[in-house]
C-alpha positions in Angstrom: -15.4 -2.9 -4.9 -15.7 -6.5 -3.9 -13.2 -7.0 -1.0 -11.0 -10.6 -1.1 -8.9 -11.8 1.3 -6.4 -14.5 0.6 -3.8 -16.3 3.2 -0.3 -15.7 1.7 2.2 -17.5 4.8 0.1 -17.3 7.5 -1.3 -14.2 7.2 -4.6 -13.0 5.6 -3.9 -10.4 2.6 -6.7 -8.2 1.6 -7.5 -7.7 -1.9 -9.8 -6.4 -4.6 -9.7 -7.6 -8.4 -12.1 -5.9 -11.0 -11.1 -9.8 -13.5 -10.6 -9.2 -17.1 -8.2 -10.0 -19.4 -5.2 -9.4 -20.6 -2.0 -8.8 -18.0 -3.3 -7.3 -14.6 -1.9 -4.5 -13.5 -0.5 -5.0 -9.6 -1.6 -1.8 -7.7 0.7 -0.9 -4.0 -0.1 1.7 -2.1 2.3 4.2 -0.4 2.9 3.7 3.4 0.5 4.1 6.3 -2.0 3.5 2.6 -4.7 0.8 1.5 -6.6 -0.6 -1.5 -9.1 1.9 -1.4 -6.7 4.4 -2.5 -6.3 3.2 -5.7 -10.6 3.6 -5.7 -10.8 6.2 -9.2 -8.5 4.0 -11.2 -10.2 0.6 -10.2 -13.6 2.7 -11.4 -12.0 4.4 -13.7 -10.1 1.1 -15.6 -12.1 -1.9 -14.6 -14.0 -2.7 -17.8 -11.1 -2.2 -19.7 -8.2 -3.2 -17.7 -7.7 -6.2 -15.1 -6.4 -4.7 -11.7 -5.5 -5.9 -8.8 -4.6 -3.9 -5.6 -4.1 -4.8 -2.3 -3.4 -4.6 1.4 0.1 -4.3 3.0 0.7 -6.3 6.2 -0.1 -4.0 9.3 -1.9 -2.1 6.1 -5.8 -1.2 5.3 -7.2 -4.2 6.4 -5.0 -7.1 5.8 -3.3 -8.9 9.2 -0.6 -7.8 11.4 2.2 -10.2 9.0 5.4 -10.0 10.2 7.9 -7.8 11.0 10.2 -6.3 9.8 8.2 -4.4 7.5 10.2 -3.4 5.0 10.5 -3.1 0.7 11.8 -6.4 0.1 9.5 -7.8 3.0 6.6 -6.5 0.9 7.8 -7.7 -1.9 8.2 -10.5 -0.9 4.6 -11.1 0.3 3.4 -9.1 -3.0 5.5 -12.5 -5.3 4.0 -15.1 -2.3 0.2 -13.5 -2.9 0.8 -13.7 -6.9 1.6 -17.1 -5.8 -1.7 -17.7 -4.4 -3.7 -16.1 -6.8 -2.0 -17.7 -10.2 -0.8 -14.8 -11.9 1.7 -16.0 -13.4 2.9 -11.9 -15.2 1.8 -8.8 -14.0 2.4 -5.1 -14.5 3.5 -3.7 -10.8 2.1 0.0 -10.0 2.9 1.4 -7.6 2.8 4.8 -5.6 5.4 6.1 -2.6 6.2 3.1 -0.5 4.3 0.9 -3.5 6.6 2.3 -6.2 9.5 1.3 -4.6 8.0 -1.9 -3.2 7.3 -2.6 -7.1 10.6 -2.2 -8.0 11.3 -4.7 -5.1 9.6 -7.3 -6.7 11.0 -7.1 -10.6 14.1 -7.6 -8.7 12.9 -10.9 -7.2 11.4 -11.8 -9.6 12.1 -10.4 -13.6 10.3 -12.5 -15.4 7.1 -11.8 -14.1 7.3 -8.1 -13.8 5.8 -7.2 -17.4 6.3 -3.7 -16.4 6.6 -1.2 -13.9 5.0 1.7 -13.3 6.1 4.1 -10.7 4.6 6.8 -8.9 6.3 8.8 -7.3 8.1 6.1 -6.1 10.1 6.7 -2.1 11.7 5.4 0.5 13.2 7.8 3.7 15.3 10.1 2.4 15.5 14.3 2.0 12.3 14.5 -0.7 10.0 12.8 1.7 7.4 14.4 4.0 9.3 16.2 6.6 6.8 15.0 9.4 7.4 10.8 8.3 11.1 11.5 8.1 10.7 12.7 12.0 9.2 9.6 12.6 11.9 8.3 11.8 13.3 8.7 15.9 12.6 6.8 18.5 10.1 8.3 20.9 9.4 11.0 18.7 7.7 8.0 16.3 6.4 6.8 18.8 4.1 10.2 19.7 3.9 11.5 16.3 2.1 7.9 15.2 0.0 7.9 17.7 -4.1 7.7 17.0 -6.0 10.7 17.0 -7.0 13.3 14.5 -3.5 15.5 14.2 -2.6 11.6 13.2 -5.4 11.3 10.5 -4.4 14.8 9.3 -0.9 14.8 8.9 -0.8 11.5 7.0 -4.2 13.4 4.6 -1.5 16.4 3.8 1.2 13.5 3.1 -1.3 11.3 0.9 -3.2 14.3 -1.3 -1.2 17.5 -2.5 -4.1 18.8 -3.6 -6.6 18.8 -0.4 -9.8 19.7 -2.8 -9.2 15.6 -3.6 -10.0 14.7 -0.3 -13.5 13.4 0.8 -15.5 12.5 3.2 -15.1 9.0 2.6 -11.4 9.4 1.7 -11.5 11.0 5.1 -13.3 7.8 6.5 -11.0 5.5 5.3 -7.5 7.6 6.6 -8.9 7.8 10.2 -10.0 3.5 9.7 -6.2 3.3 9.0 -4.8 5.2 11.2 -7.2 4.1 14.3 -6.4 0.5 13.5 -4.6 -1.6 16.5 -1.6 -1.6 15.8 -1.1 0.9 12.7 1.4 3.2 15.1 3.4 -0.1 15.0 3.2 -1.2 11.1 3.9 2.7 9.7 6.9 2.7 12.2 8.3 -0.1 11.5 8.4 0.5 7.6 
């Protein structure tokens, strides 16, 4: 997986592109995530499909960008990234927040979305992992999102239903994302 960057509205956005023929699958991760969370799909499907995964502004290794961080803003950024990459049509694939972003992207540019794959699409509601809902509360959210091992563990529990799939590599990626300067601001802003 080779990291690439594109400048979208003055913000460096990190992405990977497996290359290949056909309509690309455009992969959007969940809140606080990064493109590495798609690594198994990237490895398994790269030979038969073109996959593009990206980090939202303030997530993974993309620059912080401007707030507000919300599904509409992320969808607009995704559309601008598609423009920069010269992609006319994609299949929008999203997990959790990424599912919501994919839906908003299809609303912004329905003619550019060849299909949707929504994996547990979510935003803030009663079905969302309780600690994430609590993080939306002033002060409590700031305390809970403070970088540290407890915050890493909360994200791992929220991201992976089966703890057996959490490898040391995934733990290191989540730790990097949580401890990144400004990551808590992006998470709470979203």
